[in-house]
Structure formats: structure tokens, C-alpha cells
C-alpha positions in Angstrom: 9.4 -13.2 -8.7 9.8 -16.3 -7.4 10.1 -17.9 -4.1 12.0 -20.1 -2.3 11.0 -23.9 -2.1 10.5 -23.9 1.5 8.7 -20.4 1.8 6.2 -21.7 -0.8 5.8 -25.2 1.5 5.2 -23.1 4.5 2.7 -20.8 3.2 0.5 -24.1 1.8 0.7 -25.6 5.3 -0.4 -22.5 6.8 -3.1 -21.9 3.6 -4.6 -25.5 4.0 -4.7 -25.5 7.3 -6.5 -22.2 8.2 -8.2 -20.9 4.6 -11.6 -23.6 5.9 -11.9 -20.9 9.2 -12.8 -18.4 6.5 -16.3 -17.0 6.8 -18.2 -14.6 4.1 -20.7 -12.1 5.7 -24.2 -11.0 3.5 -23.3 -13.4 1.3 -20.8 -11.6 -0.3 -17.9 -10.1 1.3 -15.0 -12.1 2.9 -15.5 -11.7 6.6 -11.8 -10.0 8.2 -12.2 -11.1 11.7 -12.2 -14.8 10.3 -8.8 -14.7 8.7 -7.1 -13.7 12.1 -5.2 -17.1 11.9 -4.0 -15.9 8.6 -2.9 -11.7 9.0 0.6 -13.0 10.1 1.2 -15.5 7.3 4.0 -12.6 5.7 6.3 -13.8 8.4 7.1 -16.6 6.3 8.2 -14.4 3.5 11.8 -13.5 3.3 12.9 -10.5 6.1 15.0 -8.9 3.7 16.4 -8.7 -0.3 15.0 -7.4 -3.3 11.9 -10.2 -3.0 10.2 -9.0 -0.3 11.0 -5.2 -1.2 9.2 -5.4 -4.4 6.2 -7.4 -3.6 5.9 -4.5 -0.4 6.7 -1.8 -2.9 3.7 -3.1 -5.2 1.0 -3.9 -2.4 1.9 -2.8 1.1 3.6 -4.0 4.2 1.8 -7.7 4.4 1.6 -8.3 0.6 0.8 -11.6 0.9 -2.5 -11.3 3.0 -3.6 -8.4 1.3 -3.0 -10.2 -2.0 -5.2 -13.4 -0.5 -7.9 -11.7 0.9 -8.3 -9.3 -2.3 -8.4 -12.7 -4.8 -10.5 -14.6 -2.4 -13.0 -11.3 -2.8 -13.1 -11.4 -6.1 -15.6 -14.4 -6.6 -18.0 -12.7 -4.2 -18.0 -9.3 -6.5 -21.0 -10.9 -8.5 -23.1 -12.6 -5.1 -26.4 -10.6 -3.9 -25.6 -8.5 -0.8 -27.9 -10.1 2.2 -28.7 -8.3 5.0 -30.0 -10.7 7.0 -27.8 -13.6 5.7 -26.0 -15.3 8.5 -22.0 -16.0 7.6 -21.1 -19.3 6.3 -18.0 -20.7 5.2 -16.3 -19.3 2.3 -16.1 -23.3 0.8 -19.9 -23.8 1.1 -20.6 -20.7 -1.2 -18.0 -21.6 -3.8 -17.0 -25.4 -3.1 -14.9 -25.4 -6.2 -12.2 -25.6 -6.7 -11.1 -27.6 -3.4 -8.7 -26.6 -0.8 -5.5 -27.9 -1.7 -6.1 -26.9 -5.1 -7.1 -23.3 -4.3 -3.8 -22.9 -1.9 -1.7 -23.8 -4.6 -3.3 -21.1 -7.0 -3.1 -18.8 -4.6 0.5 -19.1 -4.3 1.2 -19.4 -7.9 -0.6 -16.3 -8.6 1.1 -14.3 -5.8 4.6 -15.3 -7.4 3.2 -14.4 -11.2 3.3 -10.5 -10.0 2.7 -7.9 -11.2 0.1 -7.5 -13.2 -0.1 -4.8 -16.0 -3.0 -2.0 -15.9 -3.8 0.9 -17.4 -5.7 3.7 -15.4 -7.7 6.4 -16.6 -8.8 9.8 -15.3 -10.8 12.5 -17.1 -9.8 15.7 -16.8 -11.1 19.2 -18.5 -12.0 19.7 -21.9 -10.2 22.9 -21.7 -7.2 20.8 -22.1 -8.3 20.4 -25.8 -6.3 23.7 -26.7 -3.0 22.2 -26.2 -3.9 18.9 -28.5 -3.9 21.8 -31.4 0.0 21.3 -31.1 -0.3 17.6 -31.1 -1.8 14.2 -32.9 -4.8 13.3 -30.4 -2.1 12.6 -27.8 0.3 14.8 -25.6 3.3 11.7 -24.5 5.4 12.6 -21.5 7.1 9.0 -21.3 6.2 5.6 -22.2 4.0 5.6 -18.8 2.1 8.6 -18.8 0.4 10.6 -21.4 -3.1 12.7 -22.4 -5.5 11.1 -24.9 -8.4 11.4 -26.6 -10.5 8.8 -26.3 -11.7 8.4 -29.9 -12.3 5.6 -32.0 -8.7 5.0 -33.5 -7.5 5.3 -30.0 -10.0 2.4 -28.8 -9.0 0.4 -31.5 -5.3 0.6 -31.3 -4.7 0.2 -28.0 -6.8 -2.9 -27.8 -9.3 -1.3 -25.1 -12.5 -2.9 -24.6 -14.8 0.1 -22.8 -18.3 -1.8 -22.7 -17.0 -5.2 -21.1 -15.6 -6.3 -17.5 -14.3 -9.4 -16.4 -16.6 -11.7 -14.0 -14.6 -13.8 -12.1 -16.2 -17.0 -11.3 -13.6 -18.5 -9.3 -10.0 -18.4 -8.4 -9.3 -20.1 -11.9 -12.1 -18.7 -14.1 -13.0 -15.5 -15.9 -15.3 -14.1 -18.4 -16.1 -11.5 -20.5 -19.4 -9.8 -19.3 -21.3 -6.7 -21.8 -22.9 -4.3 -20.6 -25.8 -2.4 -21.8 -25.5 -0.6 -25.0 -26.1 2.5 -23.4 -23.2 2.2 -21.0 -19.2 2.7 -21.6 -16.8 2.6 -19.1 -15.2 5.8 -20.4 -16.6 8.7 -22.1 -15.9 8.8 -26.0 -14.2 12.1 -27.6 -13.3 13.4 -23.8 -9.6 13.6 -22.5 -8.1 11.4 -20.2 -5.2 11.4 -18.0 -3.5 7.9 -19.1 -1.1 5.8 -16.6 0.0 2.5 -17.9 1.7 0.8 -14.7 2.9 -2.9 -13.4 2.3 -4.1 -9.8 -1.5 -5.1 -7.9 -4.9 -3.6 -7.8 -7.4 -4.4 -5.2 -10.8 -2.9 -5.5 -11.4 -2.3 -1.6 -8.1 -0.9 -0.9 -5.2 1.9 -2.1 -2.5 -1.0 -2.9 0.9 0.9 -3.7 0.5 0.3 -7.0 -2.3 2.7 -6.7 -1.2 5.2 -4.3 1.9 5.8 -6.6 -0.3 6.5 -9.9 -2.0 8.6 -7.2 1.5 10.6 -6.9 2.4 10.8 -10.2 -0.5 12.5 -10.9 0.2 14.8 -8.4 3.7 15.4 -9.9 2.1 15.8 -12.9 0.4 18.5 -12.0 3.2 20.7 -9.3 5.3 20.6 -12.3 3.1 21.8 -14.9 2.3 24.5 -12.2 5.9 25.4 -11.6 6.7 25.0 -15.5 3.6 27.6 -16.3 2.1 25.1 -18.4 -0.8 25.0 -16.2 -2.6 27.2 -13.7 -5.0 27.1 -10.9 -8.3 28.6 -11.1 -10.7 27.7 -8.1 -13.9 28.4 -10.2 -16.1 26.5 -7.9 -17.9 24.3 -10.6 -19.7 21.2 -9.6 -17.6 19.4 -12.1 -15.6 16.6 -10.6 -13.5 14.1 -11.3 -15.3 10.5 -11.7 -12.4 8.8 -10.5 -9.7 6.6 -11.3 -11.1 3.7 -13.8 -8.6 0.3 -14.1 -8.4 -1.8 -17.0 -6.5 -4.6 -16.6 -4.1 -6.9 -19.1 -6.2 -10.2 -20.4 -4.7 -11.8 -23.4 -3.4 -9.0 -25.2 -6.6 -6.5 -24.6 -7.2 -3.8 -22.0 -10.3 -5.0 -19.9 -12.5 -3.2 -17.4 -11.1 -4.3 -13.8 -11.9 -1.5 -11.3 -13.3 1.7 -9.8 -11.8 3.9 -7.5 -12.4 7.4 -6.2 -9.9 9.9 -6.4 -8.5 11.3 -2.8 -10.3 14.1 -1.6 -7.8 17.0 -2.3 -7.6 15.8 -5.8 -11.3 14.7 -6.5 -11.9 18.6 -5.8 -9.7 20.6 -7.7 -8.6 18.7 -10.8 -11.4 20.6 -12.6 -9.7 23.9 -11.5 -6.2 23.1 -13.0 -6.3 24.8 -16.5 -4.0 24.8 -19.4 -2.5 28.1 -20.2 -3.2 29.1 -23.3 -0.3 30.7 -25.2 1.9 30.9 -22.4 5.0 32.6 -24.6 2.7 34.9 -26.5 0.6 35.1 -29.6 3.7 33.4 -31.8 2.6 29.8 -32.4 6.0 28.2 -33.4 7.1 30.1 -30.3 4.6 28.6 -28.0 4.6 24.7 -29.7 8.7 24.7 -29.1 7.8 25.7 -25.4 5.3 23.2 -24.9 7.4 20.3 -26.4 10.5 21.6 -24.5 8.4 21.5 -21.1 6.8 18.3 -21.6 9.7 16.4 -22.4 11.5 18.0 -19.7 8.2 16.9 -17.3 8.7 13.5 -19.0 11.9 12.9 -18.0 11.5 13.9 -14.5 8.8 11.4 -14.1 10.7 8.4 -15.7 12.3 7.2 -12.3 15.8 8.4 -11.8 16.8 8.8 -8.4 18.3 12.2 -8.7 15.0 13.4 -9.7 13.1 12.1 -6.3 13.4 15.3 -4.3 11.9 17.4 -7.2 9.1 15.3 -7.8 8.0 15.5 -3.9 8.6 19.3 -3.7 6.4 19.3 -6.7 3.8 17.2 -5.0 3.8 19.4 -1.7 3.2 22.2 -4.5 0.4 20.8 -5.5 -1.1 20.0 -2.5 -0.4 23.4 -0.9 -2.1 25.5 -4.3 -5.0 23.4 -4.9 -6.4 23.1 -1.1 -9.2 25.1 0.3 -7.5 25.1 3.9 -5.3 28.5 4.1 -3.3 27.5 7.3 -2.4 23.8 5.6 -1.4 25.3 2.7 0.9 27.4 4.3 2.6 24.7 6.3 2.9 22.3 2.7 4.4 25.4 0.8 7.0 26.2 4.1 7.7 21.9 3.2 8.6 22.7 -0.7 11.2 25.0 0.4 12.7 22.7 3.2 12.8 19.9 0.9 14.2 22.0 -2.0 16.9 24.1 0.3 17.1 22.2 3.4 20.3 20.9 4.5 20.1 19.4 8.2 24.1 19.8 9.0 23.6 23.6 8.1 20.1 24.2 9.3 21.8 22.7 12.9 23.8 25.5 12.9 22.1 28.8 11.8 18.6 27.5 12.1 16.4 26.0 9.3 14.4 29.7 8.9 17.4 31.1 8.3 19.3 28.7 6.0 15.7 29.0 3.9 15.5 32.7 4.1 19.6 33.4 2.5 19.0 30.0 -0.1 16.0 31.4 -1.2 16.9 34.9 -1.9 19.9 34.4 -3.0 18.7 31.6 -5.5 16.0 33.7 -7.1 16.8 37.2 -7.0 17.3 39.5 -10.0 18.8 42.5 -8.3 19.6 43.4 -4.9 16.5 45.0 -4.1 14.5 42.1 -4.8 16.9 40.1 -2.5 16.3 42.7 0.3 12.5 42.1 -0.3 12.6 38.0 -0.3 14.9 38.4 3.0 12.3 40.9 4.7 9.2 38.9 3.6 10.8 35.3 4.7 11.1 36.4 8.1 7.6 37.0 8.5 6.5 34.0 6.4 8.3 31.9 9.0 7.1 33.8 11.8 3.6 33.1 10.7 4.9 28.9 10.0 6.0 28.7 13.6 2.3 30.4 14.5 0.8 27.8 13.1 3.0 24.7 14.2 4.0 25.9 17.7 0.6 28.1 18.4 -2.1 26.7 17.1 -2.6 29.9 15.1 -6.7 29.7 13.8 -6.4 31.9 10.7 -4.9 34.1 8.5 -5.7 37.8 8.0 -5.2 39.9 5.3 -1.4 40.4 5.3 -0.8 36.8 6.0 -3.0 35.8 2.8 -0.7 38.5 1.0 2.5 36.6 2.2 0.6 32.9 1.3 0.8 34.4 -2.5 4.4 35.6 -2.1 5.3 32.4 -0.1 3.7 30.6 -3.3 5.5 32.3 -6.0 8.6 31.6 -4.1 7.9 27.9 -4.7 7.2 28.0 -7.9 10.3 30.0 -8.7 12.7 27.9 -6.7 11.3 24.7 -8.2 11.5 26.0 -11.5 15.4 27.3 -10.7 16.0 23.6 -9.5 14.8 21.7 -12.2 17.1 23.9 -14.9 20.0 23.1 -12.5 19.1 19.4 -12.4 19.6 18.6 -16.3 18.1 15.6 -16.9 
């Protein structure tokens, strides 16, 4: 992405003036207070247009400032932390490159974005059952698949699981071998692999990483709605070991960074199970069902504008299925229906509750008796929602928990129907 010549000139002037003020704390971390005069440097970037939109969608609302701090922080990762060390000027610790060279390099590297990444998230072994229908991997689309980490996969992907990049300066890097018994990824385990472009920070969730987190939630929400997966809270001590990010360097994928998953995902990712034989004992029918739904989910995740409402609803559905907070789950599931069935122009006339009630009942019921039951239960469900939101209701009783289960069923059925109607 190219910046205007005048924009680059002003960035260079600002950097050469204020970079010398930046200090390092404890011999290891850029002192954010010392970057005060640079924290509004993004005012120099275009105010509107595709360029600034792409940078913000990749990083955050202040893309150049975030990029600047992260790139200056990278060489310090390998420095020893010293508790009592006084703050030092950045250029005292890293005298090379000089100020003007560093400033120009930062601007040039910013223009070269996006970078290529692969993210790996370990998933439960129970998904091995799904692999019996496939050859070591389940491909949803070009950017998302479930893989078994075999030697063949490592070789074919050019994935280096035993080295990491050591940044020695803004220009240079070297590869460091790890101990012989250490691997960033575990052999023969299953991983969700996300391939993406953007910008990744060590100590911060950029939009690139946040989008990948959302992709995981979309996938699980859609899988739950399509009966590929089920949620089974098993109170296991197993928890995901986070996101391992690899960056592409000279055609190879080299370990870049680690991030914890958000708490709501970390706590429940091992509670999502693959549904064995979802259609019945017939292997061929099951394979056809799985193949169809894997391809369907892949299309829904391919970035088509018309799928966005389905994806957002599936994320809320997943969050409402997986959390331990019943009150929050109740609200999250009502949001699913509001996303899929809401219509402001009509809800302003008849009320959102009445609108959702009727649309839900007529969409998913198979006969008049079922429709009447849905209409009845929905009245009670929306009354509970109002008590939580407007009166601070503190807990659910047994009947209200039954209605929460019923609400989740409504959400899964509406999602299922809406996906079928979309015809991607």
C-alpha cells in the first residue's frame, strides 16, 4: 500500500524529531510515556479513502503508531529483563541503525504491509473421527482447514516448528534453533489452521488477530447450527494452549509469536465435539452430509457481504452456547434472533419482542400446535430478557433454565433455516 510522497515526508520529519526521546524501561520494554509526542502521528495519514481503511482494518485506529512501537519493541525481546535498571534512551541500547535510516525503514516497512501469517490452534483429539472421511486434513476454504501435524504436512507446507526469528535490529533477523526436545507444535495432533494477511503484534491484539478469533467463533457457531459439532461441557482440565503464529520469510513459515485465546474461547474449545454419525450408521450418507456442510461452511466464511449477518449471528450463538454465565447466555441468544429476524422499521410499530416472536414461530414450526407452543414460550423468554436487562435479574430458576434451553433450540433452528435460504 503506497503513501503519498508528502505524507511520507511529514512522517519522516516527525520521526526524526521525536524518536530520540523514546526510552527503554528495565532494559527490555519501550516506555510508552516516552512516546507521548508520537501518539498522534496518525493524523498525518489520509483521513479517508481505501488506504487508511485497509491499514485500520489490519491493525487498529492508529495503525502507524501501533506499527512503530511494535517494530521498535521487537529487537528488545531478546534483552535481559533488569528490575532495577534505570530508563535508557532507545538509541543507547540499539545504536544501529542511525536515526534517519531507522525512520526511513519504518516508513518503507509500513508501506510493504500486509504480511503473511499462519495461525495454529490445537483442537481436541475427538476430531480425529472426522478425519476418517478425509486425507489428513479438512479444507473449509483456502484460508481455513483442520490438519493433522504429520511430517509430510510440515515438509509440504515448509513449516519450521523448531526455529524462531530473532530480530537483532529493524533490518536484520536470524534463525535460532530451539532445544532438541522442544517443538512449537505437537506432532500428530490436530490443529485449526488459519492463513491470513495483515499485521501481528506480540503484546497486542491487532484487527488481524481479532478477525482470526472471530473466524474461529464463526466456524464453531456454524458447526453447532449445522449439527456437525455439539457442545458438551465436560469440566476437563484440558484447555487450549493458545494461538501459535508463524510468519512467512523467504518462502518458509517461521514461528513468530504466541497469544492466549480470549477467556470465553480458551475455557470451552475442548468442550466442542465432533458429532459421530450425525445422520445414522450409513457411512456413505454421513460422508455426503459432512462433505456438503464442510463446503457450505467454507463458502459462508469466504467473505461474501451477504453472509455477514449469518456470521455475526453464529458468533453470538457460539458465545451463548459455550459460556457459564446463564444470564449473559440468555441475552446472547436473544441477540442471535434479533440479528437474524429483526427489522427496525417494523419493530418500531409492533415492538421487537412481538416481531421476533411471530417471525420465529412461522419460520421454524412444522405444524400449528408447534407454532402455538413457540409463541407461548417466546412470550416468557422475552419477559425474562426484559427482567435481566431492565431490572437486573440475578439468577435463573429451573423453569427459566428450561426456557434458556428452548431459546438455544430456537436459535439453532433459525440459523439453520436462514443458512438454507441464503443459497451461497
